[in-house]
N, CA, C and O atoms as a Maestro MAE file, in Angstrom:
{
 s_m_m2io_version
 :::
 2.0.0
}

f_m_ct {
 s_m_title
 :::
 protein
 m_atom[328] {
  # First column is atom index #
  i_m_mmod_type
  r_m_x_coord
  r_m_y_coord
  r_m_z_coord
  i_m_residue_number
  s_m_chain_name
  s_m_pdb_residue_name
  s_m_pdb_atom_name
  i_m_atomic_number
  :::
  1 25 -36.800 -85.007 -25.498 1 A "MET " " N  " 7
  2 3 -36.278 -86.250 -26.042 1 A "MET " " CA " 6
  3 2 -36.370 -86.206 -27.564 1 A "MET " " C  " 6
  4 15 -37.434 -85.938 -28.122 1 A "MET " " O  " 8
  5 25 -35.279 -86.463 -28.209 2 A "LEU " " N  " 7
  6 3 -35.224 -86.440 -29.669 2 A "LEU " " CA " 6
  7 2 -35.689 -87.772 -30.249 2 A "LEU " " C  " 6
  8 15 -35.447 -88.834 -29.676 2 A "LEU " " O  " 8
  9 25 -36.359 -87.694 -31.394 3 A "LYS " " N  " 7
  10 3 -36.780 -88.888 -32.120 3 A "LYS " " CA " 6
  11 2 -35.592 -89.390 -32.940 3 A "LYS " " C  " 6
  12 15 -34.640 -88.649 -33.186 3 A "LYS " " O  " 8
  13 25 -35.657 -90.646 -33.356 4 A "GLY " " N  " 7
  14 3 -34.578 -91.250 -34.133 4 A "GLY " " CA " 6
  15 2 -34.263 -90.501 -35.410 4 A "GLY " " C  " 6
  16 15 -33.098 -90.349 -35.777 4 A "GLY " " O  " 8
  17 25 -35.316 -90.025 -36.101 5 A "ASP " " N  " 7
  18 3 -35.063 -89.296 -37.346 5 A "ASP " " CA " 6
  19 2 -34.434 -87.933 -37.075 5 A "ASP " " C  " 6
  20 15 -33.679 -87.425 -37.904 5 A "ASP " " O  " 8
  21 25 -34.738 -87.336 -35.923 6 A "GLU " " N  " 7
  22 3 -34.112 -86.064 -35.561 6 A "GLU " " CA " 6
  23 2 -32.633 -86.265 -35.241 6 A "GLU " " C  " 6
  24 15 -31.794 -85.455 -35.635 6 A "GLU " " O  " 8
  25 25 -32.319 -87.337 -34.532 7 A "VAL " " N  " 7
  26 3 -30.916 -87.645 -34.221 7 A "VAL " " CA " 6
  27 2 -30.143 -87.854 -35.515 7 A "VAL " " C  " 6
  28 15 -29.029 -87.353 -35.667 7 A "VAL " " O  " 8
  29 25 -30.730 -88.590 -36.440 8 A "SER " " N  " 7
  30 3 -30.070 -88.823 -37.737 8 A "SER " " CA " 6
  31 2 -29.828 -87.515 -38.468 8 A "SER " " C  " 6
  32 15 -28.761 -87.321 -39.050 8 A "SER " " O  " 8
  33 25 -30.807 -86.611 -38.447 9 A "ARG " " N  " 7
  34 3 -30.655 -85.327 -39.137 9 A "ARG " " CA " 6
  35 2 -29.580 -84.472 -38.464 9 A "ARG " " C  " 6
  36 15 -28.802 -83.810 -39.151 9 A "ARG " " O  " 8
  37 25 -29.528 -84.478 -37.135 10 A "ILE " " N  " 7
  38 3 -28.504 -83.713 -36.417 10 A "ILE " " CA " 6
  39 2 -27.115 -84.247 -36.762 10 A "ILE " " C  " 6
  40 15 -26.191 -83.467 -36.991 10 A "ILE " " O  " 8
  41 25 -26.964 -85.566 -36.800 11 A "ILE " " N  " 7
  42 3 -25.675 -86.161 -37.160 11 A "ILE " " CA " 6
  43 2 -25.294 -85.747 -38.579 11 A "ILE " " C  " 6
  44 15 -24.145 -85.390 -38.840 11 A "ILE " " O  " 8
  45 25 -26.252 -85.796 -39.483 12 A "GLU " " N  " 7
  46 3 -25.990 -85.381 -40.867 12 A "GLU " " CA " 6
  47 2 -25.558 -83.921 -40.931 12 A "GLU " " C  " 6
  48 15 -24.597 -83.582 -41.622 12 A "GLU " " O  " 8
  49 25 -26.272 -83.056 -40.207 13 A "MET " " N  " 7
  50 3 -25.928 -81.630 -40.199 13 A "MET " " CA " 6
  51 2 -24.559 -81.400 -39.575 13 A "MET " " C  " 6
  52 15 -23.800 -80.552 -40.045 13 A "MET " " O  " 8
  53 25 -24.238 -82.143 -38.526 14 A "ALA " " N  " 7
  54 3 -22.953 -81.982 -37.852 14 A "ALA " " CA " 6
  55 2 -21.799 -82.387 -38.777 14 A "ALA " " C  " 6
  56 15 -20.723 -81.792 -38.706 14 A "ALA " " O  " 8
  57 25 -22.000 -83.379 -39.635 15 A "TRP " " N  " 7
  58 3 -20.966 -83.809 -40.579 15 A "TRP " " CA " 6
  59 2 -20.798 -82.834 -41.727 15 A "TRP " " C  " 6
  60 15 -19.711 -82.733 -42.295 15 A "TRP " " O  " 8
  61 25 -21.861 -82.108 -42.082 16 A "GLU " " N  " 7
  62 3 -21.789 -81.181 -43.209 16 A "GLU " " CA " 6
  63 2 -20.844 -80.028 -42.889 16 A "GLU " " C  " 6
  64 15 -20.950 -79.405 -41.833 16 A "GLU " " O  " 8
  65 25 -19.932 -79.751 -43.792 17 A "ASP " " N  " 7
  66 3 -18.937 -78.704 -43.560 17 A "ASP " " CA " 6
  67 2 -19.551 -77.318 -43.416 17 A "ASP " " C  " 6
  68 15 -19.087 -76.522 -42.600 17 A "ASP " " O  " 8
  69 25 -20.570 -77.022 -44.182 18 A "ARG " " N  " 7
  70 3 -21.109 -75.667 -44.209 18 A "ARG " " CA " 6
  71 2 -22.282 -75.435 -43.253 18 A "ARG " " C  " 6
  72 15 -22.804 -74.322 -43.189 18 A "ARG " " O  " 8
  73 25 -22.695 -76.434 -42.531 19 A "THR " " N  " 7
  74 3 -23.792 -76.253 -41.582 19 A "THR " " CA " 6
  75 2 -23.207 -75.859 -40.237 19 A "THR " " C  " 6
  76 15 -22.540 -76.669 -39.593 19 A "THR " " O  " 8
  77 25 -23.446 -74.622 -39.800 20 A "PRO " " N  " 7
  78 3 -22.877 -74.181 -38.518 20 A "PRO " " CA " 6
  79 2 -23.623 -74.784 -37.327 20 A "PRO " " C  " 6
  80 15 -24.790 -75.163 -37.432 20 A "PRO " " O  " 8
  81 25 -22.938 -74.862 -36.217 21 A "PHE " " N  " 7
  82 3 -23.576 -75.354 -34.996 21 A "PHE " " CA " 6
  83 2 -24.775 -74.487 -34.623 21 A "PHE " " C  " 6
  84 15 -25.740 -74.977 -34.036 21 A "PHE " " O  " 8
  85 25 -24.715 -73.211 -34.961 22 A "GLU " " N  " 7
  86 3 -25.826 -72.309 -34.649 22 A "GLU " " CA " 6
  87 2 -27.105 -72.725 -35.371 22 A "GLU " " C  " 6
  88 15 -28.197 -72.530 -34.837 22 A "GLU " " O  " 8
  89 25 -26.993 -73.293 -36.570 23 A "ALA " " N  " 7
  90 3 -28.172 -73.759 -37.306 23 A "ALA " " CA " 6
  91 2 -28.805 -74.958 -36.591 23 A "ALA " " C  " 6
  92 15 -30.028 -75.093 -36.551 23 A "ALA " " O  " 8
  93 25 -27.964 -75.816 -36.032 24 A "ILE " " N  " 7
  94 3 -28.476 -76.956 -35.261 24 A "ILE " " CA " 6
  95 2 -29.173 -76.442 -34.006 24 A "ILE " " C  " 6
  96 15 -30.213 -76.968 -33.609 24 A "ILE " " O  " 8
  97 25 -28.600 -75.414 -33.381 25 A "LYS " " N  " 7
  98 3 -29.203 -74.811 -32.190 25 A "LYS " " CA " 6
  99 2 -30.589 -74.248 -32.503 25 A "LYS " " C  " 6
  100 15 -31.536 -74.459 -31.746 25 A "LYS " " O  " 8
  101 25 -30.700 -73.532 -33.622 26 A "VAL " " N  " 7
  102 3 -31.988 -72.940 -34.002 26 A "VAL " " CA " 6
  103 2 -33.015 -74.025 -34.305 26 A "VAL " " C  " 6
  104 15 -34.160 -73.935 -33.862 26 A "VAL " " O  " 8
  105 25 -32.621 -75.034 -35.044 27 A "GLN " " N  " 7
  106 3 -33.559 -76.052 -35.488 27 A "GLN " " CA " 6
  107 2 -33.910 -77.068 -34.406 27 A "GLN " " C  " 6
  108 15 -35.057 -77.508 -34.324 27 A "GLN " " O  " 8
  109 25 -32.933 -77.448 -33.569 28 A "PHE " " N  " 7
  110 3 -33.160 -78.530 -32.610 28 A "PHE " " CA " 6
  111 2 -32.941 -78.128 -31.153 28 A "PHE " " C  " 6
  112 15 -33.235 -78.910 -30.250 28 A "PHE " " O  " 8
  113 25 -32.427 -76.913 -30.911 29 A "GLY " " N  " 7
  114 3 -32.230 -76.441 -29.546 29 A "GLY " " CA " 6
  115 2 -31.003 -77.005 -28.849 29 A "GLY " " C  " 6
  116 15 -30.889 -76.901 -27.628 29 A "GLY " " O  " 8
  117 25 -30.083 -77.600 -29.601 30 A "LEU " " N  " 7
  118 3 -28.881 -78.180 -28.998 30 A "LEU " " CA " 6
  119 2 -27.691 -77.247 -29.174 30 A "LEU " " C  " 6
  120 15 -27.449 -76.736 -30.267 30 A "LEU " " O  " 8
  121 25 -26.955 -77.029 -28.100 31 A "THR " " N  " 7
  122 3 -25.737 -76.231 -28.161 31 A "THR " " CA " 6
  123 2 -24.613 -77.074 -28.754 31 A "THR " " C  " 6
  124 15 -24.760 -78.285 -28.919 31 A "THR " " O  " 8
  125 25 -23.497 -76.433 -29.071 32 A "GLU " " N  " 7
  126 3 -22.354 -77.172 -29.608 32 A "GLU " " CA " 6
  127 2 -21.907 -78.294 -28.667 32 A "GLU " " C  " 6
  128 15 -21.702 -79.416 -29.132 32 A "GLU " " O  " 8
  129 25 -21.747 -78.036 -27.355 33 A "PRO " " N  " 7
  130 3 -21.354 -79.144 -26.460 33 A "PRO " " CA " 6
  131 2 -22.384 -80.280 -26.438 33 A "PRO " " C  " 6
  132 15 -22.015 -81.447 -26.302 33 A "PRO " " O  " 8
  133 25 -23.659 -79.947 -26.569 34 A "GLU " " N  " 7
  134 3 -24.699 -80.988 -26.603 34 A "GLU " " CA " 6
  135 2 -24.615 -81.797 -27.896 34 A "GLU " " C  " 6
  136 15 -24.843 -83.007 -27.884 34 A "GLU " " O  " 8
  137 25 -24.291 -81.139 -29.008 35 A "VAL " " N  " 7
  138 3 -24.110 -81.849 -30.281 35 A "VAL " " CA " 6
  139 2 -22.903 -82.784 -30.161 35 A "VAL " " C  " 6
  140 15 -22.953 -83.923 -30.624 35 A "VAL " " O  " 8
  141 25 -21.840 -82.314 -29.550 36 A "ILE " " N  " 7
  142 3 -20.651 -83.154 -29.358 36 A "ILE " " CA " 6
  143 2 -21.015 -84.397 -28.540 36 A "ILE " " C  " 6
  144 15 -20.595 -85.504 -28.877 36 A "ILE " " O  " 8
  145 25 -21.790 -84.219 -27.476 37 A "GLN " " N  " 7
  146 3 -22.218 -85.354 -26.651 37 A "GLN " " CA " 6
  147 2 -23.087 -86.320 -27.453 37 A "GLN " " C  " 6
  148 15 -22.925 -87.536 -27.350 37 A "GLN " " O  " 8
  149 25 -24.008 -85.781 -28.251 38 A "LEU " " N  " 7
  150 3 -24.871 -86.607 -29.094 38 A "LEU " " CA " 6
  151 2 -24.026 -87.421 -30.074 38 A "LEU " " C  " 6
  152 15 -24.261 -88.614 -30.271 38 A "LEU " " O  " 8
  153 25 -23.047 -86.766 -30.680 39 A "MET " " N  " 7
  154 3 -22.172 -87.452 -31.626 39 A "MET " " CA " 6
  155 2 -21.364 -88.549 -30.913 39 A "MET " " C  " 6
  156 15 -21.199 -89.648 -31.443 39 A "MET " " O  " 8
  157 25 -20.874 -88.247 -29.735 40 A "ARG " " N  " 7
  158 3 -20.092 -89.227 -28.967 40 A "ARG " " CA " 6
  159 2 -20.941 -90.464 -28.649 40 A "ARG " " C  " 6
  160 15 -20.453 -91.592 -28.717 40 A "ARG " " O  " 8
  161 25 -22.211 -90.242 -28.303 41 A "ARG " " N  " 7
  162 3 -23.106 -91.350 -27.946 41 A "ARG " " CA " 6
  163 2 -23.543 -92.176 -29.157 41 A "ARG " " C  " 6
  164 15 -23.808 -93.371 -29.026 41 A "ARG " " O  " 8
  165 25 -23.620 -91.553 -30.328 42 A "ASN " " N  " 7
  166 3 -24.238 -92.212 -31.474 42 A "ASN " " CA " 6
  167 2 -23.270 -92.666 -32.564 42 A "ASN " " C  " 6
  168 15 -23.678 -93.356 -33.499 42 A "ASN " " O  " 8
  169 25 -22.012 -92.296 -32.462 43 A "LEU " " N  " 7
  170 3 -21.022 -92.725 -33.450 43 A "LEU " " CA " 6
  171 2 -20.069 -93.735 -32.821 43 A "LEU " " C  " 6
  172 15 -19.861 -93.746 -31.607 43 A "LEU " " O  " 8
  173 25 -19.502 -94.570 -33.659 44 A "LYS " " N  " 7
  174 3 -18.423 -95.437 -33.182 44 A "LYS " " CA " 6
  175 2 -17.265 -94.536 -32.781 44 A "LYS " " C  " 6
  176 15 -17.140 -93.426 -33.298 44 A "LYS " " O  " 8
  177 25 -16.421 -94.997 -31.873 45 A "SER " " N  " 7
  178 3 -15.356 -94.139 -31.344 45 A "SER " " CA " 6
  179 2 -14.432 -93.619 -32.446 45 A "SER " " C  " 6
  180 15 -14.025 -92.458 -32.401 45 A "SER " " O  " 8
  181 25 -14.097 -94.440 -33.421 46 A "LYS " " N  " 7
  182 3 -13.228 -94.011 -34.525 46 A "LYS " " CA " 6
  183 2 -13.922 -92.921 -35.358 46 A "LYS " " C  " 6
  184 15 -13.291 -91.936 -35.740 46 A "LYS " " O  " 8
  185 25 -15.211 -93.100 -35.635 47 A "SER " " N  " 7
  186 3 -15.973 -92.100 -36.400 47 A "SER " " CA " 6
  187 2 -16.074 -90.793 -35.634 47 A "SER " " C  " 6
  188 15 -15.950 -89.715 -36.217 47 A "SER " " O  " 8
  189 25 -16.299 -90.884 -34.328 48 A "PHE " " N  " 7
  190 3 -16.370 -89.674 -33.509 48 A "PHE " " CA " 6
  191 2 -15.038 -88.928 -33.548 48 A "PHE " " C  " 6
  192 15 -15.007 -87.707 -33.705 48 A "PHE " " O  " 8
  193 25 -13.947 -89.663 -33.406 49 A "LYS " " N  " 7
  194 3 -12.624 -89.042 -33.425 49 A "LYS " " CA " 6
  195 2 -12.365 -88.352 -34.767 49 A "LYS " " C  " 6
  196 15 -11.866 -87.227 -34.798 49 A "LYS " " O  " 8
  197 25 -12.699 -89.012 -35.862 50 A "LEU " " N  " 7
  198 3 -12.540 -88.411 -37.194 50 A "LEU " " CA " 6
  199 2 -13.386 -87.142 -37.337 50 A "LEU " " C  " 6
  200 15 -12.926 -86.138 -37.880 50 A "LEU " " O  " 8
  201 25 -14.629 -87.201 -36.843 51 A "TRP " " N  " 7
  202 3 -15.513 -86.039 -36.914 51 A "TRP " " CA " 6
  203 2 -14.937 -84.877 -36.102 51 A "TRP " " C  " 6
  204 15 -14.921 -83.743 -36.579 51 A "TRP " " O  " 8
  205 25 -14.467 -85.143 -34.887 52 A "ARG " " N  " 7
  206 3 -13.910 -84.079 -34.040 52 A "ARG " " CA " 6
  207 2 -12.692 -83.442 -34.704 52 A "ARG " " C  " 6
  208 15 -12.543 -82.220 -34.678 52 A "ARG " " O  " 8
  209 25 -11.831 -84.249 -35.289 53 A "GLU " " N  " 7
  210 3 -10.664 -83.712 -35.996 53 A "GLU " " CA " 6
  211 2 -11.120 -82.842 -37.171 53 A "GLU " " C  " 6
  212 15 -10.521 -81.805 -37.456 53 A "GLU " " O  " 8
  213 25 -12.171 -83.273 -37.839 54 A "ARG " " N  " 7
  214 3 -12.674 -82.561 -39.015 54 A "ARG " " CA " 6
  215 2 -13.274 -81.203 -38.648 54 A "ARG " " C  " 6
  216 15 -13.011 -80.211 -39.328 54 A "ARG " " O  " 8
  217 25 -14.076 -81.147 -37.583 55 A "VAL " " N  " 7
  218 3 -14.783 -79.899 -37.269 55 A "VAL " " CA " 6
  219 2 -14.004 -78.956 -36.353 55 A "VAL " " C  " 6
  220 15 -14.323 -77.769 -36.287 55 A "VAL " " O  " 8
  221 25 -13.008 -79.448 -35.659 56 A "SER " " N  " 7
  222 3 -12.255 -78.596 -34.737 56 A "SER " " CA " 6
  223 2 -11.538 -77.493 -35.517 56 A "SER " " C  " 6
  224 15 -10.704 -77.762 -36.382 56 A "SER " " O  " 8
  225 25 -11.877 -76.266 -35.196 57 A "GLY " " N  " 7
  226 3 -11.246 -75.124 -35.831 57 A "GLY " " CA " 6
  227 2 -11.760 -74.796 -37.219 57 A "GLY " " C  " 6
  228 15 -11.246 -73.880 -37.862 57 A "GLY " " O  " 8
  229 25 -12.764 -75.523 -37.699 58 A "ARG " " N  " 7
  230 3 -13.317 -75.267 -39.033 58 A "ARG " " CA " 6
  231 2 -14.196 -74.022 -38.979 58 A "ARG " " C  " 6
  232 15 -15.211 -74.001 -38.283 58 A "ARG " " O  " 8
  233 25 -13.809 -73.005 -39.703 59 A "ALA " " N  " 7
  234 3 -14.507 -71.717 -39.654 59 A "ALA " " CA " 6
  235 2 -15.957 -71.810 -40.110 59 A "ALA " " C  " 6
  236 15 -16.802 -71.070 -39.607 59 A "ALA " " O  " 8
  237 25 -16.265 -72.693 -41.041 60 A "THR " " N  " 7
  238 3 -17.641 -72.769 -41.544 60 A "THR " " CA " 6
  239 2 -18.603 -73.385 -40.537 60 A "THR " " C  " 6
  240 15 -19.816 -73.308 -40.732 60 A "THR " " O  " 8
  241 25 -18.098 -73.993 -39.468 61 A "LYS " " N  " 7
  242 3 -18.973 -74.577 -38.458 61 A "LYS " " CA " 6
  243 2 -19.418 -73.549 -37.416 61 A "LYS " " C  " 6
  244 15 -20.220 -73.871 -36.539 61 A "LYS " " O  " 8
  245 25 -18.911 -72.328 -37.499 62 A "HIS " " N  " 7
  246 3 -19.269 -71.272 -36.557 62 A "HIS " " CA " 6
  247 2 -19.566 -69.998 -37.339 62 A "HIS " " C  " 6
  248 15 -18.706 -69.497 -38.064 62 A "HIS " " O  " 8
  249 25 -20.762 -69.483 -37.196 63 A "ILE " " N  " 7
  250 3 -21.159 -68.286 -37.952 63 A "ILE " " CA " 6
  251 2 -20.195 -67.128 -37.724 63 A "ILE " " C  " 6
  252 15 -19.863 -66.409 -38.667 63 A "ILE " " O  " 8
  253 25 -19.745 -66.937 -36.498 64 A "ALA " " N  " 7
  254 3 -18.859 -65.811 -36.186 64 A "ALA " " CA " 6
  255 2 -17.511 -65.916 -36.902 64 A "ALA " " C  " 6
  256 15 -16.864 -64.895 -37.135 64 A "ALA " " O  " 8
  257 25 -17.080 -67.115 -37.252 65 A "LEU " " N  " 7
  258 3 -15.781 -67.309 -37.906 65 A "LEU " " CA " 6
  259 2 -15.879 -67.405 -39.424 65 A "LEU " " C  " 6
  260 15 -14.862 -67.407 -40.117 65 A "LEU " " O  " 8
  261 25 -17.103 -67.484 -39.939 66 A "ARG " " N  " 7
  262 3 -17.305 -67.675 -41.377 66 A "ARG " " CA " 6
  263 2 -16.905 -66.473 -42.203 66 A "ARG " " C  " 6
  264 15 -16.999 -65.328 -41.759 66 A "ARG " " O  " 8
  265 25 -16.466 -66.752 -43.393 67 A "SER " " N  " 7
  266 3 -16.254 -65.705 -44.379 67 A "SER " " CA " 6
  267 2 -17.621 -65.211 -44.839 67 A "SER " " C  " 6
  268 15 -18.573 -65.991 -44.894 67 A "SER " " O  " 8
  269 25 -17.728 -63.961 -45.160 68 A "ARG " " N  " 7
  270 3 -18.995 -63.431 -45.664 68 A "ARG " " CA " 6
  271 2 -19.347 -64.019 -47.023 68 A "ARG " " C  " 6
  272 15 -20.484 -63.886 -47.477 68 A "ARG " " O  " 8
  273 25 -18.394 -64.665 -47.675 69 A "ASP " " N  " 7
  274 3 -18.637 -65.302 -48.969 69 A "ASP " " CA " 6
  275 2 -19.484 -66.571 -48.848 69 A "ASP " " C  " 6
  276 15 -20.100 -67.001 -49.823 69 A "ASP " " O  " 8
  277 25 -19.518 -67.175 -47.645 70 A "VAL " " N  " 7
  278 3 -20.311 -68.389 -47.432 70 A "VAL " " CA " 6
  279 2 -21.723 -67.937 -47.098 70 A "VAL " " C  " 6
  280 15 -21.990 -67.446 -46.001 70 A "VAL " " O  " 8
  281 25 -22.633 -68.111 -48.072 71 A "ILE " " N  " 7
  282 3 -23.988 -67.592 -47.886 71 A "ILE " " CA " 6
  283 2 -25.040 -68.684 -47.771 71 A "ILE " " C  " 6
  284 15 -26.205 -68.379 -47.515 71 A "ILE " " O  " 8
  285 25 -24.668 -69.945 -47.953 72 A "ARG " " N  " 7
  286 3 -25.647 -71.007 -47.796 72 A "ARG " " CA " 6
  287 2 -25.055 -72.131 -46.955 72 A "ARG " " C  " 6
  288 15 -23.845 -72.208 -46.747 72 A "ARG " " O  " 8
  289 25 -25.943 -73.000 -46.478 73 A "GLY " " N  " 7
  290 3 -25.533 -74.046 -45.560 73 A "GLY " " CA " 6
  291 2 -24.991 -75.299 -46.201 73 A "GLY " " C  " 6
  292 15 -24.639 -76.247 -45.499 73 A "GLY " " O  " 8
  293 25 -24.913 -75.330 -47.530 74 A "TYR " " N  " 7
  294 3 -24.370 -76.506 -48.188 74 A "TYR " " CA " 6
  295 2 -23.679 -76.104 -49.478 74 A "TYR " " C  " 6
  296 15 -23.968 -75.054 -50.051 74 A "TYR " " O  " 8
  297 25 -22.782 -76.932 -49.918 75 A "ALA " " N  " 7
  298 3 -22.069 -76.662 -51.165 75 A "ALA " " CA " 6
  299 2 -23.012 -76.922 -52.340 75 A "ALA " " C  " 6
  300 15 -23.862 -77.809 -52.258 75 A "ALA " " O  " 8
  301 25 -22.879 -76.166 -53.428 76 A "PRO " " N  " 7
  302 3 -23.784 -76.347 -54.564 76 A "PRO " " CA " 6
  303 2 -23.730 -77.741 -55.163 76 A "PRO " " C  " 6
  304 15 -24.694 -78.171 -55.796 76 A "PRO " " O  " 8
  305 25 -22.630 -78.455 -54.980 77 A "THR " " N  " 7
  306 3 -22.510 -79.810 -55.525 77 A "THR " " CA " 6
  307 2 -22.946 -80.884 -54.541 77 A "THR " " C  " 6
  308 15 -22.919 -82.070 -54.871 77 A "THR " " O  " 8
  309 25 -23.352 -80.484 -53.329 78 A "GLN " " N  " 7
  310 3 -23.689 -81.457 -52.304 78 A "GLN " " CA " 6
  311 2 -24.940 -82.263 -52.657 78 A "GLN " " C  " 6
  312 15 -24.952 -83.483 -52.497 78 A "GLN " " O  " 8
  313 25 -25.971 -81.606 -53.127 79 A "TYR " " N  " 7
  314 3 -27.216 -82.278 -53.483 79 A "TYR " " CA " 6
  315 2 -27.354 -82.276 -54.996 79 A "TYR " " C  " 6
  316 15 -27.584 -81.237 -55.614 79 A "TYR " " O  " 8
  317 25 -27.211 -83.438 -55.569 80 A "LYS " " N  " 7
  318 3 -27.280 -83.533 -57.027 80 A "LYS " " CA " 6
  319 2 -28.724 -83.822 -57.430 80 A "LYS " " C  " 6
  320 15 -29.358 -84.738 -56.906 80 A "LYS " " O  " 8
  321 25 -29.224 -83.034 -58.358 81 A "HIS " " N  " 7
  322 3 -30.588 -83.209 -58.857 81 A "HIS " " CA " 6
  323 2 -30.547 -84.021 -60.138 81 A "HIS " " C  " 6
  324 15 -29.686 -83.815 -60.993 81 A "HIS " " O  " 8
  325 25 -31.468 -84.927 -60.258 82 A "ARG " " N  " 7
  326 3 -31.520 -85.756 -61.474 82 A "ARG " " CA " 6
  327 2 -32.505 -85.198 -62.454 82 A "ARG " " C  " 6
  328 15 -32.686 -85.760 -63.535 82 A "ARG " " O  " 8
  :::
 }
 m_bond[327] {
  # First column is bond index #
  i_m_from
  i_m_to
  i_m_order
  :::
  1 1 2 1
  2 2 3 1
  3 3 4 2
  4 3 5 1
  5 5 6 1
  6 6 7 1
  7 7 8 2
  8 7 9 1
  9 9 10 1
  10 10 11 1
  11 11 12 2
  12 11 13 1
  13 13 14 1
  14 14 15 1
  15 15 16 2
  16 15 17 1
  17 17 18 1
  18 18 19 1
  19 19 20 2
  20 19 21 1
  21 21 22 1
  22 22 23 1
  23 23 24 2
  24 23 25 1
  25 25 26 1
  26 26 27 1
  27 27 28 2
  28 27 29 1
  29 29 30 1
  30 30 31 1
  31 31 32 2
  32 31 33 1
  33 33 34 1
  34 34 35 1
  35 35 36 2
  36 35 37 1
  37 37 38 1
  38 38 39 1
  39 39 40 2
  40 39 41 1
  41 41 42 1
  42 42 43 1
  43 43 44 2
  44 43 45 1
  45 45 46 1
  46 46 47 1
  47 47 48 2
  48 47 49 1
  49 49 50 1
  50 50 51 1
  51 51 52 2
  52 51 53 1
  53 53 54 1
  54 54 55 1
  55 55 56 2
  56 55 57 1
  57 57 58 1
  58 58 59 1
  59 59 60 2
  60 59 61 1
  61 61 62 1
  62 62 63 1
  63 63 64 2
  64 63 65 1
  65 65 66 1
  66 66 67 1
  67 67 68 2
  68 67 69 1
  69 69 70 1
  70 70 71 1
  71 71 72 2
  72 71 73 1
  73 73 74 1
  74 74 75 1
  75 75 76 2
  76 75 77 1
  77 77 78 1
  78 78 79 1
  79 79 80 2
  80 79 81 1
  81 81 82 1
  82 82 83 1
  83 83 84 2
  84 83 85 1
  85 85 86 1
  86 86 87 1
  87 87 88 2
  88 87 89 1
  89 89 90 1
  90 90 91 1
  91 91 92 2
  92 91 93 1
  93 93 94 1
  94 94 95 1
  95 95 96 2
  96 95 97 1
  97 97 98 1
  98 98 99 1
  99 99 100 2
  100 99 101 1
  101 101 102 1
  102 102 103 1
  103 103 104 2
  104 103 105 1
  105 105 106 1
  106 106 107 1
  107 107 108 2
  108 107 109 1
  109 109 110 1
  110 110 111 1
  111 111 112 2
  112 111 113 1
  113 113 114 1
  114 114 115 1
  115 115 116 2
  116 115 117 1
  117 117 118 1
  118 118 119 1
  119 119 120 2
  120 119 121 1
  121 121 122 1
  122 122 123 1
  123 123 124 2
  124 123 125 1
  125 125 126 1
  126 126 127 1
  127 127 128 2
  128 127 129 1
  129 129 130 1
  130 130 131 1
  131 131 132 2
  132 131 133 1
  133 133 134 1
  134 134 135 1
  135 135 136 2
  136 135 137 1
  137 137 138 1
  138 138 139 1
  139 139 140 2
  140 139 141 1
  141 141 142 1
  142 142 143 1
  143 143 144 2
  144 143 145 1
  145 145 146 1
  146 146 147 1
  147 147 148 2
  148 147 149 1
  149 149 150 1
  150 150 151 1
  151 151 152 2
  152 151 153 1
  153 153 154 1
  154 154 155 1
  155 155 156 2
  156 155 157 1
  157 157 158 1
  158 158 159 1
  159 159 160 2
  160 159 161 1
  161 161 162 1
  162 162 163 1
  163 163 164 2
  164 163 165 1
  165 165 166 1
  166 166 167 1
  167 167 168 2
  168 167 169 1
  169 169 170 1
  170 170 171 1
  171 171 172 2
  172 171 173 1
  173 173 174 1
  174 174 175 1
  175 175 176 2
  176 175 177 1
  177 177 178 1
  178 178 179 1
  179 179 180 2
  180 179 181 1
  181 181 182 1
  182 182 183 1
  183 183 184 2
  184 183 185 1
  185 185 186 1
  186 186 187 1
  187 187 188 2
  188 187 189 1
  189 189 190 1
  190 190 191 1
  191 191 192 2
  192 191 193 1
  193 193 194 1
  194 194 195 1
  195 195 196 2
  196 195 197 1
  197 197 198 1
  198 198 199 1
  199 199 200 2
  200 199 201 1
  201 201 202 1
  202 202 203 1
  203 203 204 2
  204 203 205 1
  205 205 206 1
  206 206 207 1
  207 207 208 2
  208 207 209 1
  209 209 210 1
  210 210 211 1
  211 211 212 2
  212 211 213 1
  213 213 214 1
  214 214 215 1
  215 215 216 2
  216 215 217 1
  217 217 218 1
  218 218 219 1
  219 219 220 2
  220 219 221 1
  221 221 222 1
  222 222 223 1
  223 223 224 2
  224 223 225 1
  225 225 226 1
  226 226 227 1
  227 227 228 2
  228 227 229 1
  229 229 230 1
  230 230 231 1
  231 231 232 2
  232 231 233 1
  233 233 234 1
  234 234 235 1
  235 235 236 2
  236 235 237 1
  237 237 238 1
  238 238 239 1
  239 239 240 2
  240 239 241 1
  241 241 242 1
  242 242 243 1
  243 243 244 2
  244 243 245 1
  245 245 246 1
  246 246 247 1
  247 247 248 2
  248 247 249 1
  249 249 250 1
  250 250 251 1
  251 251 252 2
  252 251 253 1
  253 253 254 1
  254 254 255 1
  255 255 256 2
  256 255 257 1
  257 257 258 1
  258 258 259 1
  259 259 260 2
  260 259 261 1
  261 261 262 1
  262 262 263 1
  263 263 264 2
  264 263 265 1
  265 265 266 1
  266 266 267 1
  267 267 268 2
  268 267 269 1
  269 269 270 1
  270 270 271 1
  271 271 272 2
  272 271 273 1
  273 273 274 1
  274 274 275 1
  275 275 276 2
  276 275 277 1
  277 277 278 1
  278 278 279 1
  279 279 280 2
  280 279 281 1
  281 281 282 1
  282 282 283 1
  283 283 284 2
  284 283 285 1
  285 285 286 1
  286 286 287 1
  287 287 288 2
  288 287 289 1
  289 289 290 1
  290 290 291 1
  291 291 292 2
  292 291 293 1
  293 293 294 1
  294 294 295 1
  295 295 296 2
  296 295 297 1
  297 297 298 1
  298 298 299 1
  299 299 300 2
  300 299 301 1
  301 301 302 1
  302 302 303 1
  303 303 304 2
  304 303 305 1
  305 305 306 1
  306 306 307 1
  307 307 308 2
  308 307 309 1
  309 309 310 1
  310 310 311 1
  311 311 312 2
  312 311 313 1
  313 313 314 1
  314 314 315 1
  315 315 316 2
  316 315 317 1
  317 317 318 1
  318 318 319 1
  319 319 320 2
  320 319 321 1
  321 321 322 1
  322 322 323 1
  323 323 324 2
  324 323 325 1
  325 325 326 1
  326 326 327 1
  327 327 328 2
  :::
 }
}
């Protein structure tokens, strides 16, 4: 059973373009279909639909499809330091 903060982190990782499903599997033990189910249960239907359209076929969400140029799980501009 996942805690609320873990569910929030999984949702955040699932929305991130450069975080592959395999990273979620390693960190939380959830497969891609399980992440999809979690997203379906925890997002409003419109948000879920937008997310599915966004990640479907996105090469950065699957390690096997990634370009070798993608070496980190987030874009350098994603986390701004003050």
